[in-house]
C-alpha positions in Angstrom: 0.0 0.0 0.0 1.2 3.6 -0.6 2.8 5.4 2.3 1.8 8.8 3.5 3.4 11.1 6.1 1.2 13.4 8.1 3.1 16.4 9.6 0.8 17.7 12.3 0.8 21.0 14.1 -1.5 21.7 17.1 -3.7 24.7 16.9 -4.2 27.1 19.8 -7.4 25.1 20.6 -5.5 21.8 20.5 -2.7 23.1 22.6 -5.3 24.2 25.2 -6.5 20.5 25.4 -3.0 19.0 25.5 -3.6 17.3 28.9 -6.5 15.3 27.5 -5.4 14.3 24.0 -6.0 10.5 24.4 -9.7 10.5 23.5 -9.1 12.8 20.5 -6.2 10.7 19.3 -8.4 7.5 19.7 -11.1 9.1 17.4 -8.6 10.0 14.7 -6.9 6.6 14.9 -10.3 4.8 14.7 -11.2 6.8 11.6 -7.9 6.1 10.0 -8.4 2.4 10.7 -11.9 2.5 9.2 -10.3 3.7 6.0 -8.0 0.7 5.9 -4.9 2.5 7.1 -2.0 0.6 8.6 0.0 2.7 11.1 3.7 2.4 10.7 4.9 5.0 13.2 3.5 7.9 15.2 5.8 10.2 17.2 5.6 13.4 19.2 8.2 16.0 18.2 9.9 19.1 19.3 10.1 21.9 16.7 8.0 23.0 13.8 5.7 19.9 14.0 4.1 18.5 17.1 3.5 15.0 15.7 4.6 12.9 12.7 2.3 10.1 11.6 3.5 7.5 9.0 0.8 5.3 7.6 0.0 3.1 4.7 -3.3 3.8 3.0 -5.1 1.8 0.4 -5.2 4.9 -1.9 -4.7 8.7 -2.0 -8.4 9.4 -1.3 -8.2 7.5 2.0 -5.1 9.6 3.0 -6.9 12.8 2.1 -10.0 11.8 4.1 -7.9 11.0 7.1 -6.1 14.4 6.9 -9.4 16.2 6.4 -10.9 14.5 9.4 -8.0 15.4 11.6 -8.1 19.1 10.5 -11.9 19.2 10.9 -11.5 18.7 14.7 -10.0 22.2 14.9 -7.2 20.8 17.1 -4.5 20.4 14.4 -3.3 21.5 11.0 -2.0 18.7 8.8 0.4 18.6 5.9 0.4 15.3 4.1 3.2 14.0 1.9 3.4 10.9 -0.2 6.5 8.8 0.7 8.2 5.5 -0.2 10.3 3.0 1.7 14.1 3.8 1.5 14.7 0.3 0.0 12.3 1.2 -2.9 13.9 4.6 -3.3 17.4 3.1 -3.5 16.3 0.5 -6.0 14.7 3.1 -8.3 17.8 5.4 -8.1 20.1 2.5 -8.9 18.2 2.1 -12.2 19.0 5.6 -13.4 21.2 5.8 -16.4 24.8 6.7 -15.9 
């Protein structure tokens, strides 16, 4: 399945609820699961983004729906990037003409 990376920034409203994120995260995760997503990694970060979520989705539409759902909560802003496994990237690059 295609891989997508969600770069997530909390909004002011989201930051105000930081002590009780577990129920909101559970809702987002359940929606992603309902779209057929497979979670590869989710981490909390310091810096420009608060969270990075790496998932496999069955298609681009599912990734867009998941990002839209997260943004619709008003607690986060999401930037979504298509990605590939490093092994796939290296294989493709090795096939470039010299």
